C-alpha positions as CSV (number, residue, x, y, z in Angstrom):
1,M,0.0,-0.3,0.1
2,L,1.3,3.4,-0.7
3,A,1.5,6.1,1.8
4,T,1.2,9.1,-0.2
5,P,0.0,9.6,-3.7
6,R,2.6,8.3,-6.5
7,L,3.1,9.2,-9.8
8,T,5.1,6.7,-12.1
9,V,6.6,7.8,-15.2
10,D,7.9,5.3,-18.1
11,L,10.6,7.4,-19.8
12,D,10.7,4.8,-22.6
13,A,7.1,5.1,-23.3
14,V,7.3,9.2,-23.5
15,A,10.4,8.4,-25.9
16,A,8.2,5.9,-28.2
17,N,5.4,8.7,-28.4
18,Y,8.3,11.6,-29.5
19,R,9.4,8.8,-32.3
20,R,5.7,8.4,-33.4
21,L,5.2,12.1,-33.6
22,R,8.6,12.7,-35.1
23,E,7.6,9.8,-37.8
24,A,4.3,11.4,-38.3
25,V,5.5,14.7,-39.4
26,A,9.0,13.5,-41.1
27,P,10.7,15.0,-42.9
28,V,10.3,18.3,-40.7
29,G,11.8,18.5,-37.3
30,C,10.2,17.5,-34.2
31,A,10.8,19.8,-30.9
32,G,10.0,18.7,-27.4
33,V,7.7,21.2,-24.8
34,I,8.8,20.6,-21.6
35,K,7.4,23.6,-20.0
36,A,5.6,23.4,-16.5
37,D,7.8,20.6,-15.5
38,A,7.2,18.5,-18.5
39,Y,3.3,19.1,-18.0
40,G,3.9,17.6,-14.5
41,L,5.9,14.5,-15.0
42,G,9.5,15.8,-14.5
43,A,11.3,18.1,-17.2
44,V,14.9,17.1,-16.1
45,N,14.4,13.1,-16.6
46,I,12.1,13.6,-19.7
47,G,14.6,16.1,-21.4
48,R,17.4,13.6,-20.9
49,R,15.6,10.6,-22.4
50,L,14.3,13.2,-25.3
51,L,18.2,13.9,-25.8
52,A,18.9,10.6,-26.3
53,E,16.2,10.3,-28.9
54,N,18.1,13.1,-30.6
55,C,15.6,15.8,-30.1
56,H,17.5,18.8,-30.3
57,T,15.0,21.7,-29.9
58,F,13.3,22.4,-26.4
59,F,10.4,24.9,-25.8
60,F,10.0,26.2,-22.2
61,A,7.9,29.1,-20.6
62,H,10.4,30.5,-18.2
63,P,14.3,30.6,-17.9
64,G,14.3,29.1,-14.6
65,E,12.5,25.9,-16.1
66,A,15.6,25.3,-18.4
67,I,18.5,26.3,-16.2
68,E,19.5,22.9,-14.9
69,L,18.9,21.0,-18.2
70,A,20.5,23.9,-20.5
71,P,24.2,22.8,-20.3
72,E,23.4,19.3,-21.1
73,I,20.9,20.4,-24.1
74,R,23.9,23.0,-25.5
75,A,26.5,20.2,-25.1
76,A,24.5,17.7,-27.3
77,G,24.0,20.5,-29.8
78,G,20.6,21.5,-29.0
79,R,18.8,24.7,-28.1
80,C,16.4,26.0,-25.4
81,L,13.8,28.3,-26.5
82,I,11.6,30.6,-23.9
83,L,8.1,31.1,-24.9
84,N,7.3,33.9,-22.6
85,G,10.2,35.9,-24.0
86,L,12.2,38.3,-22.0
87,G,9.2,39.6,-19.7
88,Q,10.7,41.1,-16.7
89,Y,13.6,39.0,-16.6
90,N,17.1,40.6,-16.9
91,S,18.7,39.8,-20.6
92,A,21.7,38.6,-18.6
93,V,19.9,35.3,-17.3
94,F,19.3,34.5,-21.4
95,L,23.1,35.2,-22.2
96,E,24.4,33.5,-19.0
97,N,22.4,30.2,-19.5
98,G,22.6,30.1,-23.4
99,L,18.9,30.3,-23.6
100,I,17.1,31.8,-26.6
101,P,13.9,34.3,-26.0
102,V,10.9,34.3,-27.9
103,L,10.6,37.7,-28.7
104,N,6.9,38.6,-28.3
105,S,6.9,42.5,-28.9
106,L,8.6,45.4,-30.8
107,Q,9.9,46.7,-27.4
108,E,11.4,43.1,-26.6
109,A,13.2,42.9,-29.8
110,Q,14.7,46.6,-29.2
111,S,15.7,45.5,-25.7
112,W,17.4,42.3,-27.0
113,L,19.5,44.0,-29.6
114,A,20.4,46.8,-27.5
115,S,21.7,44.3,-24.6
116,A,22.5,41.3,-26.3
117,G,23.4,42.4,-30.0
118,A,23.8,39.4,-32.2
119,E,23.2,36.7,-29.7
120,A,20.2,34.5,-30.9
121,A,16.5,35.1,-30.6
122,A,13.4,33.9,-31.6
123,L,10.3,35.8,-33.0
124,H,6.6,35.4,-32.3
125,L,4.2,36.6,-34.8
126,D,0.3,36.7,-33.6
127,T,-1.9,35.5,-36.1
128,G,-5.1,35.5,-34.2
129,M,-4.6,34.2,-30.9
130,N,-4.2,37.7,-29.3
131,R,-2.2,36.2,-26.4
132,L,1.6,36.8,-27.1
133,G,3.1,37.8,-30.3
134,L,4.1,40.6,-32.7
135,P,1.3,42.4,-34.2
136,P,1.4,43.1,-38.0
137,E,1.7,46.7,-37.8
138,D,5.3,46.1,-36.0
139,D,6.5,43.7,-39.0
140,A,8.4,46.1,-40.7
141,A,10.4,47.8,-37.4
142,V,11.3,44.5,-36.4
143,R,12.7,43.7,-40.1
144,G,14.5,47.0,-39.6
145,L,16.4,45.7,-36.5
146,Q,17.3,42.4,-38.4
147,A,18.9,44.9,-40.6
148,N,21.0,46.5,-37.8
149,G,21.9,43.0,-36.1
150,L,19.2,41.4,-34.8
151,N,19.9,37.9,-34.9
152,L,16.6,35.8,-35.4
153,V,16.7,32.2,-36.0
154,H,13.2,30.9,-35.4
155,L,10.0,32.5,-36.4
156,M,6.8,31.0,-34.7
157,S,3.2,31.4,-34.4
158,H,0.5,29.5,-32.3
159,F,-3.1,28.1,-33.2
160,A,-5.9,29.1,-31.5
161,C,-8.2,26.2,-32.5
162,A,-6.0,23.3,-33.5
163,D,-7.7,21.0,-31.5
164,Q,-11.1,21.6,-33.4
165,P,-9.4,20.9,-36.9
166,E,-12.7,21.9,-38.8
167,R,-12.4,25.4,-37.6
168,K,-11.9,27.9,-40.3
169,E,-9.6,29.8,-37.9
170,N,-6.8,27.3,-38.4
171,R,-6.5,27.8,-42.1
172,E,-6.8,31.4,-41.7
173,Q,-4.1,31.4,-39.4
174,I,-1.8,29.5,-41.8
175,R,-2.5,31.8,-44.6
176,R,-1.4,34.6,-42.3
177,F,1.7,33.0,-41.1
178,E,2.8,32.3,-44.6
179,A,2.2,35.9,-46.1
180,R,3.7,37.6,-42.8
181,S,6.6,35.1,-42.3
182,A,7.9,35.4,-46.2
183,A,8.8,39.1,-45.3
184,F,11.4,37.8,-43.0
185,A,14.9,36.5,-43.5
186,I,14.5,33.5,-41.3
187,A,15.5,30.0,-42.2
188,E,13.3,28.2,-39.8
189,R,9.7,28.2,-38.7
190,S,7.1,26.5,-36.4
191,M,3.3,26.8,-35.9
192,A,2.0,23.2,-34.8
193,N,1.5,22.1,-31.0
194,S,0.4,18.7,-30.5
195,A,-2.9,19.3,-32.0
196,G,-1.2,21.1,-35.0
197,C,0.5,18.0,-35.9
198,L,-2.8,16.4,-37.2
199,L,-3.7,19.6,-39.3
200,G,-1.7,18.3,-42.3
201,T,1.6,19.3,-43.8
202,D,0.8,22.8,-44.7
203,A,0.7,23.4,-40.8
204,H,4.1,21.8,-40.0
205,F,6.3,24.0,-41.8
206,D,10.1,23.3,-40.7
207,L,9.6,22.1,-37.1
208,V,6.7,21.0,-34.8
209,R,6.3,21.6,-31.0
210,P,4.3,18.8,-29.6
211,G,3.9,18.6,-25.7
212,L,0.7,17.0,-24.6
213,A,0.7,14.3,-27.1
214,L,4.3,13.3,-25.7
215,Y,2.6,12.4,-22.3
216,G,0.2,10.1,-23.8
217,A,-3.1,12.8,-24.1
218,Q,-5.0,12.9,-27.6
219,P,-4.6,16.6,-28.2
220,A,-7.5,17.0,-30.7
221,E,-11.5,16.6,-30.5
222,S,-11.6,14.3,-33.7
223,G,-8.5,12.4,-35.1
224,R,-6.3,10.3,-32.7
225,I,-2.7,9.3,-32.5
226,N,-1.4,5.9,-31.4
227,L,0.2,7.2,-28.2
228,A,1.4,5.1,-25.2
229,I,0.1,6.6,-21.7
230,P,3.4,6.9,-20.2
231,Y,2.4,7.3,-16.3
232,R,0.3,6.0,-13.5
233,F,-1.1,8.2,-10.9
234,E,-2.3,6.5,-8.1
235,A,-3.1,7.0,-4.6
236,P,-3.9,4.5,-1.2
237,V,-7.4,3.5,-0.2
238,L,-7.2,4.7,3.5
239,Q,-11.0,3.3,4.5
240,V,-13.7,1.4,3.5
241,R,-16.8,2.0,5.2
242,P,-20.4,0.8,5.2
243,V,-23.0,3.7,4.5
244,K,-26.9,3.5,4.8
245,A,-29.5,4.8,2.8
246,G,-30.2,8.6,3.4
247,E,-26.6,9.2,4.6
248,A,-24.3,12.0,2.9
249,A,-20.9,12.1,1.8
250,G,-18.3,14.6,2.2
251,Y,-18.4,18.4,2.7
252,G,-21.8,20.1,2.2
253,G,-23.4,16.7,1.8
254,T,-23.6,17.2,-2.0
255,H,-24.1,13.1,-2.5
256,R,-26.6,11.2,-0.8
257,F,-26.8,7.4,-0.7
258,Q,-30.1,6.3,-2.1
259,A,-29.7,2.8,-0.8
260,D,-27.2,1.2,1.6
261,G,-23.8,0.6,0.4
262,W,-20.0,1.2,0.7
263,A,-18.1,4.2,0.4
264,A,-14.1,4.4,0.2
265,T,-11.8,7.1,0.9
266,I,-8.9,7.7,-1.5
267,G,-5.7,9.4,0.3
268,A,-5.3,12.3,-2.4
269,G,-7.5,15.1,-2.8
270,Y,-7.3,18.9,-4.6
271,A,-3.8,19.6,-2.9
272,D,-2.5,16.4,-5.0
273,G,-4.1,17.1,-8.3
274,L,-7.6,16.1,-8.0
275,P,-9.5,19.2,-8.8
276,R,-12.7,20.3,-7.1
277,A,-14.5,19.9,-10.2
278,F,-14.3,16.1,-9.9
279,S,-16.6,16.5,-6.9
280,N,-20.0,14.0,-8.1
281,A,-17.9,13.6,-11.3
282,G,-15.0,11.7,-12.7
283,S,-13.8,8.0,-10.9
284,V,-10.9,6.2,-10.0
285,R,-10.1,2.6,-10.9
286,L,-9.8,0.1,-8.1
287,E,-8.2,-3.1,-9.8
288,L,-10.8,-3.8,-12.2
289,F,-13.5,-2.2,-10.7
290,Q,-14.3,1.5,-11.8
291,A,-15.7,3.6,-8.8
292,P,-17.4,7.1,-9.2
293,I,-16.3,10.1,-7.3
294,I,-19.1,11.3,-4.9
295,G,-19.3,14.4,-2.6
296,R,-16.9,17.3,-2.4
297,V,-13.4,16.4,-3.1
298,S,-11.2,17.6,0.0
299,M,-7.7,18.7,0.2
300,D,-6.3,15.4,1.1
301,S,-8.9,13.0,0.5
302,T,-12.0,11.9,-1.9
303,I,-14.6,9.6,-1.4
304,V,-15.9,6.9,-4.1
305,D,-18.9,4.8,-4.2
306,V,-17.7,1.3,-4.3
307,S,-21.0,-0.3,-3.5
308,G,-21.3,-2.1,-6.8
309,H,-17.8,-4.3,-6.1
310,P,-18.2,-7.6,-5.0
311,D,-16.0,-7.7,-1.9
312,P,-15.8,-3.9,-0.9
313,E,-13.8,-4.8,2.2
314,T,-11.1,-6.1,0.7
315,L,-10.3,-3.0,-1.2
316,H,-8.6,-1.2,2.2
317,G,-5.0,-1.0,1.7
318,T,-5.2,-1.5,-2.2
319,N,-4.1,1.5,-4.5
320,A,-6.7,3.7,-6.5
321,L,-5.7,4.5,-10.1
322,I,-6.6,8.2,-10.8
323,Y,-4.9,8.5,-14.4
324,G,-2.9,6.1,-16.3
325,P,-3.2,3.1,-18.4
326,G,-6.8,1.9,-18.2
327,L,-8.1,5.3,-17.0
328,A,-7.1,8.0,-19.6
329,V,-6.5,11.4,-18.6
330,D,-8.6,12.5,-21.4
331,A,-11.8,10.8,-20.2
332,Q,-11.5,12.2,-16.7
333,A,-10.9,15.7,-18.2
334,A,-14.2,15.2,-20.3
335,A,-16.4,14.0,-17.1
336,A,-14.9,17.1,-15.2
337,G,-15.3,19.8,-17.8
338,L,-11.5,20.3,-17.8
339,S,-8.5,20.0,-20.0
340,S,-6.2,17.1,-20.1
341,Y,-3.3,20.1,-19.9
342,E,-4.9,21.3,-16.2
343,L,-5.2,18.1,-15.0
344,L,-1.4,16.8,-15.6
345,T,0.0,20.2,-14.6
346,R,-2.0,20.0,-11.1
347,I,-0.5,16.9,-9.8
348,G,0.9,18.1,-6.5
349,G,4.4,18.6,-5.3
350,R,4.0,16.0,-2.4
351,T,3.1,13.3,-5.0
352,E,6.0,11.0,-4.7
353,R,7.4,10.5,-8.4
354,I,9.3,7.5,-9.5
355,Y,10.7,6.5,-13.0
356,G,10.3,3.1,-14.3
357,K,8.4,0.7,-16.3
358,L,4.6,0.6,-15.5
359,A,3.4,-2.9,-14.0
């Protein structure tokens, strides 16, 4: 029996997903997005495994996420791109650690040229998401900075609706990116995230940037990639108890038993990554039995209904599967009205993380 929640990550399965994605988009390049601690699964270990698969371009959100791995990536001939750009960071943190900022505005481009000279940078063109990226009216000014020594080695944009491949916005963004990028003297372009990999070759450009798909979650509402689920997130069953018809479960009594039954308490809650949106939604897997979550998810524990199990008392001391093979994070996300991204990145810091084959 576990003492605390545990996340087991199979690095070989992550590597297999990377190879499948790389083969699917060949001959263009395939990067690895390992921001947010590789979506909660451990950026250092996953980054090293991807390096062994000859992945040489890595994307992070903040400089601090990249600093530990950056020397190994550079030693292998790779590079670290920082999606949030300069932000409020001093250019020195990029220069000292060999990081490449993705410049998101004219002001950032001006600042980088003034402080870093001809050191490499990337440029993000906003093509319709209105989140980060250079607006069209500033293209000419940045091209002027290029003429004065701004060294742009990569040009990127980002899809807003790639997870819904039928949306007309996807084609419009591709059209805008093609038109604007043609005016820049930059050899390498990228636009496709995991879902963008499914949009066809015109979305791939020179490099794709999968993140979620590396970690076994399906990135789009339609169309599937043959991916391995490379992790098992589980927690101990702390108690199994009989309940009477009419009794309630959890804070606020939001679930009431309609008949006599059994409840099991799982030793993981919202502090460990089970969002409160799982309250009276979602489920866990106990051996071959799938138990619905009932009542409100608490900070450290969650109640499930095991009335349908043939021998509920035997579940005490076993482990409940929250996400993993046999209970996909995609299904859990759909049940709670959340995204797979949210669920993976929420897995809490007190969860024990180990790396090895999944039993």
